[in-house]
C-alpha positions in Angstrom: -11.5 -7.6 6.0 -12.9 -4.3 7.5 -16.4 -4.8 9.1 -19.1 -2.9 7.2 -20.1 -1.1 10.4 -16.7 0.8 10.4 -16.6 4.4 9.2 -15.2 5.1 5.8 -13.0 7.9 7.2 -10.0 5.9 6.1 -10.9 6.4 2.5 -9.0 9.7 2.0 -5.8 11.2 0.6 -3.8 9.8 -2.3 -4.6 6.1 -2.8 -2.4 4.4 -5.4 -3.9 2.3 -8.2 -1.1 -0.2 -8.3 0.3 -1.7 -11.5 0.6 -5.5 -11.9 4.2 -6.5 -12.7 4.8 -9.1 -15.4 8.0 -11.0 -16.4 9.2 -11.5 -19.9 6.9 -14.5 -20.4 3.9 -12.4 -19.3 3.5 -14.1 -15.9 2.7 -12.1 -12.8 5.7 -11.2 -10.6 4.0 -11.3 -7.1 7.3 -10.6 -5.3 7.7 -7.3 -7.2 4.0 -6.5 -6.6 4.5 -7.0 -2.8 7.4 -4.6 -2.9 5.2 -2.0 -4.6 2.6 -2.5 -1.9 5.2 -2.1 0.9 6.6 1.0 -0.6 3.2 2.7 -0.5 2.5 1.5 3.0 5.8 3.0 4.2 4.9 6.3 2.6 1.8 6.5 4.8 -1.1 5.8 2.5 -4.5 4.9 4.0 -5.2 2.2 1.3 -4.0 0.6 -1.8 -5.9 -0.5 -4.9 -5.1 -3.9 -6.5 -6.2 -5.3 -9.9 -8.0 -2.3 -11.2 -7.4 0.0 -14.3 -3.7 0.5 -13.8 -3.4 -3.2 -12.8 -4.5 -4.3 -16.3 -7.4 -6.1 -14.6 -9.1 -6.9 -17.9 -6.2 -9.1 -18.9 -6.1 -11.1 -15.7 -7.8 -14.4 -15.2 -10.0 -14.7 -12.1 -7.3 -16.9 -10.4 -4.6 -14.2 -11.2 -6.9 -11.5 -10.0 -7.4 -13.3 -6.7 -3.6 -13.9 -6.3 -2.8 -10.2 -6.7 -5.5 -9.2 -4.2 -4.3 -11.9 -1.7 -0.7 -10.7 -2.1 -1.8 -7.1 -1.3 -3.7 -8.4 1.8 -0.8 -10.5 3.0 1.6 -7.6 2.5 -0.6 -5.1 4.2 -1.2 -7.2 7.3 -3.9 -4.8 8.4 -1.7 -1.7 8.3 -3.7 -0.2 5.4 -6.9 -1.2 3.7 -6.9 -3.1 0.5 -9.4 -2.2 -2.2 -9.8 -4.8 -4.9 -10.9 -3.8 -8.4 -13.7 -6.2 -9.3 -15.5 -4.4 -12.1 -16.8 -6.0 -15.3 -19.4 -5.3 -18.0 -20.8 -8.8 -17.1 -22.7 -8.6 -13.7 -22.1 -12.3 -13.1 -18.4 -11.9 -13.7 -18.2 -8.8 -11.4 -19.9 -10.9 -8.7 -17.4 -13.7 -9.2 -14.5 -11.3 -8.8 -16.0 -9.7 -5.8 -16.6 -13.0 -4.0 -13.0 -14.0 -4.8 -11.7 -10.7 -3.4 -13.8 -11.1 -0.3 -12.3 -14.6 0.3 -8.8 -13.2 -0.3 -9.3 -10.7 2.5 -10.0 -7.4 0.7 -11.5 -4.6 2.7 -13.6 -3.0 0.0 -14.1 -3.3 -3.8 -13.9 -0.8 -6.6 -16.4 -1.6 -9.3 -16.6 0.2 -12.6 -19.8 1.2 -14.4 -20.5 -1.6 -17.0 -18.6 -0.7 -20.2 -19.4 -1.5 -23.8 -23.0 -2.7 -23.1 -24.2 0.9 -22.7 -26.9 0.1 -20.1 -29.6 2.5 -19.1 -29.4 4.1 -15.6 -31.9 1.5 -14.2 -29.5 -1.3 -15.5 -26.5 0.4 -13.9 -28.3 0.6 -10.6 -29.4 -3.1 -10.8 -25.8 -4.1 -11.7 -24.4 -2.5 -8.5 -27.2 -3.7 -6.3 -26.7 -7.3 -7.5 -23.0 -7.0 -6.6 -24.0 -5.6 -3.2 -26.3 -8.5 -2.6 -23.4 -10.9 -3.3 -21.0 -9.6 -0.7 -20.6 -8.1 2.8 -17.8 -5.8 1.5 -18.1 -2.0 1.1 -18.4 -0.9 -2.5 -17.0 2.1 -4.3 -18.5 2.6 -7.8 -16.0 3.9 -10.4 -17.5 6.4 -12.9 -15.3 6.9 -16.0 -17.5 7.7 -19.0 -14.4 8.0 -21.3 -14.0 4.2 -21.0 -17.6 3.1 -20.3 -19.6 5.4 -22.6 -22.3 5.5 -20.0 -22.0 7.8 -17.0 -23.2 7.1 -13.4 -25.8 9.9 -13.0 -26.0 11.9 -9.8 -29.5 10.6 -9.2 -28.4 7.0 -9.6 -25.5 7.5 -7.3 -27.6 9.2 -4.7 -30.0 6.2 -4.7 -27.2 3.7 -4.3 -25.6 5.8 -1.5 -28.8 5.3 0.5 -27.3 1.9 1.3 -24.5 2.0 3.8 -22.7 -0.6 1.7 -21.8 2.1 -0.9 -19.1 4.1 0.9 -17.7 6.4 -1.8 -17.2 7.2 -5.5 -14.2 7.2 -7.8 -15.0 10.1 -10.1 -13.1 10.2 -13.4 -15.7 12.4 -15.2 -13.6 15.5 -15.2 -16.6 17.4 -13.7 -14.9 19.5 -11.1 -18.1 21.0 -9.8 -19.5 17.5 -9.0 -18.2 17.2 -5.4 -20.1 20.4 -4.4 -23.2 19.2 -6.2 -23.1 15.7 -4.7 -22.6 16.7 -1.1 -26.2 17.5 -0.6 -27.3 14.3 -2.3 -25.3 11.7 -0.5 -25.1 10.8 3.2 -22.6 12.4 5.5 -19.4 10.4 5.4 -19.8 9.2 1.8 -16.4 9.8 0.3 -15.8 11.5 -3.0 -12.5 10.6 -4.7 -11.0 12.0 -7.9 -9.8 9.5 -10.5 -7.7 12.1 -12.4 -4.3 13.3 -11.1 -4.2 16.3 -13.4 -7.3 17.9 -11.8 -7.1 16.4 -8.3 -6.2 19.6 -6.6 -9.3 21.4 -8.0 -11.4 18.4 -7.0 -10.0 18.7 -3.4 -10.8 22.4 -3.4 -14.4 21.7 -4.3 -14.8 19.3 -1.4 -13.2 16.1 -2.6 -11.9 13.6 -0.1 -8.9 12.2 -2.0 -7.6 10.7 -5.3 -7.2 7.2 -6.5 -4.0 8.0 -8.2 -1.5 6.9 -10.9 1.3 9.4 -10.2 1.4 8.5 -6.5 3.0 5.2 -7.6 6.0 7.3 -8.6 6.1 9.9 -5.8 4.0 8.6 -2.9 5.6 10.8 -0.2 5.2 14.0 -2.3 1.5 13.2 -2.9 1.0 12.8 0.8 2.5 16.2 1.4 0.3 17.8 -1.3 -2.8 16.4 0.3 -1.7 17.4 3.8 -1.1 20.9 2.5 -4.6 21.0 1.1 -6.2 19.8 4.4 -4.2 22.5 6.3 -5.3 25.2 4.0 -1.8 25.8 2.6 -3.1 26.0 -1.0 -0.2 27.9 -2.4 2.2 25.2 -1.3 -0.1 22.5 -2.6 -0.4 24.3 -6.0 3.4 24.7 -6.3 4.1 21.0 -5.6 1.3 19.9 -7.9 2.8 22.1 -10.7 6.1 20.3 -10.3 4.2 16.9 -10.8 1.9 18.1 -13.6 4.1 17.2 -16.6 4.7 13.7 -15.3 1.1 13.2 -14.4 0.0 14.2 -17.9 2.4 11.8 -19.5 1.3 8.9 -17.3 -2.3 9.6 -18.2 -1.7 9.7 -21.9 -0.3 6.2 -22.2 -1.6 4.3 -19.2 -0.4 2.0 -17.8 2.7 1.5 -20.1 4.0 4.9 -19.1 3.8 4.2 -15.4 5.4 0.9 -15.8 8.3 2.4 -17.7 8.7 5.1 -15.0 8.8 2.6 -12.2 11.2 0.5 -14.3 13.6 3.5 -14.6 13.4 3.8 -10.8 14.2 0.2 -10.3 11.0 -1.0 -8.8 9.7 -3.4 -11.6 9.9 -4.5 -15.2 8.1 -2.4 -17.8 6.4 -5.4 -19.5 2.7 -5.2 -20.3 0.1 -7.5 -21.7 -1.6 -7.1 -25.0 -3.3 -5.0 -26.2 -1.1 -2.7 -24.2 2.4 -2.5 -25.7 5.8 -1.0 -24.9 6.2 2.7 -25.2 7.8 4.2 -28.3 11.3 5.6 -27.8 10.1 9.2 -28.0 7.6 8.6 -25.1 10.3 6.9 -23.1 12.5 9.9 -23.5 9.7 12.2 -22.3 9.1 10.0 -19.2 12.8 10.0 -18.4 13.0 13.8 -18.8 10.0 14.4 -16.5 11.5 12.1 -13.8 14.8 13.9 -14.1 13.1 17.3 -13.6 11.4 16.1 -10.5 14.7 14.7 -9.2 16.5 18.0 -9.9 13.9 19.8 -7.7 14.5 17.3 -5.0 10.7 16.6 -4.7 11.0 12.9 -3.9 10.3 12.7 -0.2 9.3 14.1 3.2 12.2 16.8 3.1 9.5 19.3 1.9 8.8 20.9 5.3 6.8 24.1 5.7 10.0 26.3 5.7 11.2 24.9 2.4 7.8 25.2 0.9 7.4 28.9 1.9 10.8 29.6 0.5 10.1 27.8 -2.8 6.7 29.5 -3.3 
């Protein structure tokens, strides 16, 4: 576990929201999950997310959730941070998941705005403060109004961020001006992370610190190159590489997480099985995923071979 006193400078770049592999019987395949973790670590990520949106967290029991987080921690062995998804629309359940994640060795938790209940802003703030009171772990709120109906307002976030325990925000609102707006409202060092691969580049350009990503599960090395290009001011190179990923990113977002699982299955990393209410992709969607992967392969965008010389030539 990372001590709270540590800086959150590690919370940067493309951070994969990992899927949870299942077998035919619907049981978790922890060996396959450990391999997904190791692949990301070898690609140079700063952190991995376990048991959150892409991990089908809402279908996991508390014991399964803890097992997935513990596997991530044991695989990481301190080489990268492990962020556990511990959100729920029930504050008491979110607290239970957070405490289990802390016992499992997580470095931070990612907790979504309460969904379905439609709480007022005072209720959202009280929810997050109750979670903070239950743990010593750093907390990253997840704002995704498309799923929760209620947004985490700028003012509510700014109030929460006054506590050093709140270290960043996963922003899936689609409001690309938000990073610039929030910078003056949150403490120096508070990290702003996109939750949307399709607009991540614009989010970075407006001051974002990284992206909690789906597509980086498929192309982790390429995503690291894109972010490095942004940080070095090589925006033309970053835009070119992002444009090559855009069709796949859009497909993954449209049928999440079934599309991601199918893509990783085609690449040989895991089975494509999901849990209800998520079902297998239709044949037409499978064909689109296969085509998008083939296009990336044809452009040889899979790894670190994209040095500056190649990028300049391509762009």
